[in-house]
C-alpha positions in Angstrom: 5.9 -29.8 31.8 7.9 -26.7 30.6 10.9 -27.4 32.7 11.0 -30.7 32.2 10.9 -30.8 28.4 13.9 -28.6 28.8 15.9 -30.6 30.6 15.0 -33.4 28.5 16.3 -31.6 25.4 19.3 -30.7 27.7 20.5 -34.2 28.4 19.8 -35.2 25.0 22.3 -32.4 23.4 24.7 -32.8 25.8 25.3 -36.7 24.5 25.2 -35.0 20.9 27.2 -32.0 21.2 30.4 -32.1 23.8 30.2 -29.4 26.3 32.9 -26.8 26.7 33.5 -28.5 30.2 34.8 -31.4 28.6 37.3 -29.5 26.7 40.2 -28.0 27.8 40.2 -24.3 28.4 42.8 -22.7 26.8 42.0 -25.0 23.5 37.9 -23.6 23.4 39.0 -20.0 23.2 41.9 -20.6 20.8 39.5 -22.7 18.0 35.7 -21.3 18.6 36.4 -18.4 17.4 38.8 -18.7 15.1 36.8 -21.4 13.5 33.7 -18.8 13.5 35.2 -16.2 11.9 37.1 -18.9 8.9 33.6 -20.5 8.2 32.2 -16.5 7.9 35.4 -15.5 6.0 34.7 -18.8 3.3 30.7 -17.7 3.0 31.4 -14.4 2.0 34.7 -15.0 -0.2 33.0 -17.3 -2.8 31.4 -15.4 -6.0 28.0 -16.4 -7.1 27.8 -18.1 -10.0 27.8 -16.7 -13.2 25.0 -18.7 -14.2 22.8 -17.7 -11.1 22.9 -14.3 -12.3 22.7 -14.9 -15.9 19.6 -13.0 -17.4 18.6 -12.2 -13.9 16.3 -9.0 -15.2 13.9 -11.7 -17.6 13.8 -14.1 -14.5 13.7 -12.4 -12.1 9.6 -11.8 -11.7 9.0 -15.4 -12.8 11.8 -17.1 -9.8 9.8 -18.5 -6.3 9.3 -15.8 -3.6 12.1 -18.3 -1.8 15.3 -18.3 -4.3 14.5 -14.3 -4.6 15.2 -14.0 -1.2 18.3 -16.5 -1.3 19.6 -15.0 -4.0 19.4 -11.0 -2.4 20.6 -12.3 0.7 23.7 -14.0 -0.6 24.4 -10.7 -3.0 23.9 -9.2 0.6 26.8 -11.5 2.0 28.9 -10.3 -0.7 28.2 -6.5 -1.0 29.5 -7.0 2.8 33.0 -7.8 1.8 35.9 -5.3 -0.9 33.2 -3.9 -3.8 36.1 -4.2 -6.1 36.2 -8.2 -5.1 32.4 -8.6 -6.8 31.8 -9.8 -10.3 30.3 -7.2 -12.9 27.4 -10.0 -13.1 26.7 -9.6 -9.4 26.7 -5.6 -9.1 24.5 -5.5 -12.4 22.5 -8.0 -10.8 22.4 -6.3 -7.4 21.9 -2.8 -9.0 18.6 -4.6 -10.8 17.4 -6.0 -7.7 17.4 -3.2 -5.7 16.7 -0.5 -8.4 14.7 -2.4 -11.1 11.6 -1.7 -12.6 10.0 -4.9 -11.4 7.4 -5.2 -8.5 5.9 -2.0 -7.2 8.5 0.2 -9.8 6.7 -1.4 -12.9 6.2 0.9 -15.6 2.7 0.6 -16.3 0.5 -1.0 -19.3 0.6 0.8 -22.3 -3.1 1.2 -22.7 -3.8 1.8 -19.3 -4.4 5.8 -19.7 -7.6 5.0 -22.5 -8.8 2.4 -20.1 -8.8 5.0 -16.8 -10.8 7.3 -19.4 -13.1 5.3 -21.1 -14.2 4.0 -17.3 -14.9 7.0 -15.8 -16.6 8.4 -18.7 -18.8 5.3 -18.2 -19.1 5.8 -14.9 -19.6 9.7 -15.7 -23.0 8.6 -18.4 -24.2 5.8 -16.0 -24.7 8.9 -13.2 -26.2 11.2 -16.0 -28.4 8.5 -16.9 -29.6 7.7 -13.6 -30.1 11.8 -12.6 -32.0 12.2 -16.1 -34.4 9.0 -15.2 -35.2 9.8 -11.5 -36.2 13.7 -12.4 -38.6 11.9 -15.6 -40.3 9.9 -12.8 -39.8 12.9 -10.0 -43.3 14.6 -8.9 -43.6 18.0 -11.3 -45.2 19.5 -8.4 -42.6 21.9 -6.1 -43.1 21.2 -2.3 -45.1 25.0 -1.2 -41.5 25.4 0.9 -39.6 26.0 -2.7 -41.9 29.1 -3.4 -40.0 32.9 -3.4 -43.0 33.8 -0.6 -42.4 30.9 1.9 -38.5 32.2 1.8 -39.4 35.4 2.5 -41.0 34.3 5.3 -38.9 32.2 6.8 -36.3 35.0 6.5 -38.5 37.3 8.3 -39.1 34.6 11.1 -35.0 33.5 11.3 -35.2 38.0 11.5 -37.1 38.2 14.4 -35.3 35.3 16.3 -32.1 36.9 15.8 -30.2 33.8 13.8 -27.9 35.1 11.9 -26.4 38.9 13.1 -23.2 38.5 11.5 -23.8 38.6 7.4 -27.5 40.2 7.4 -30.2 38.8 6.0 -31.5 40.3 3.0 -31.7 37.8 0.4 -30.4 34.6 3.0 -33.1 32.2 2.2 -34.7 33.4 -0.8 -33.4 31.0 -3.9 -36.5 30.8 -6.0 -38.7 32.6 -8.4 -42.2 33.9 -7.3 -44.9 31.9 -7.4 -46.3 31.6 -10.6 -49.8 30.5 -11.8 -48.6 27.2 -13.2 -48.3 23.5 -12.2 -50.1 23.0 -8.5 -48.1 23.6 -5.6 -48.0 20.4 -3.1 -49.1 20.4 0.2 -46.6 18.9 2.5 -49.1 19.1 5.0 
């Protein structure tokens, strides 16, 4: 399938474009490179028109991406020649496109800092409200494992098992005050 379509394509292009075999060899070697070099030189030599580059700083963001790419490619081709031949408009446009404040280099809007601060404060405030509501509806009785006596017993058990010989044991697990005679302690079991 592929081979037959390739053969068909070469036959159709051979009838349109004369091959190098039909031309004299001496003429091909002299003319082809000169024509290609001349065409490239013409493409590089002409300046970009001033109306195309006029007010590029204000128009660049509104231009379609294809037009932006075409303009940048033509400026890039112009910059490959001697920079003394570039017009002032071309130099300004090339600098703006390469380093101007557009795209990711666009400066932030003037009130962005205030918006970020207000949104951050709102999120922190909402988190505090959720925490307060959770604490309000939580069970007031503490689990029995949160008493000082239970934590001291846990520390003694760890000491008997030898599980923490480096830092010591005194006060390692104790974080609660002694059990009071206040609210009843919840039973886990």
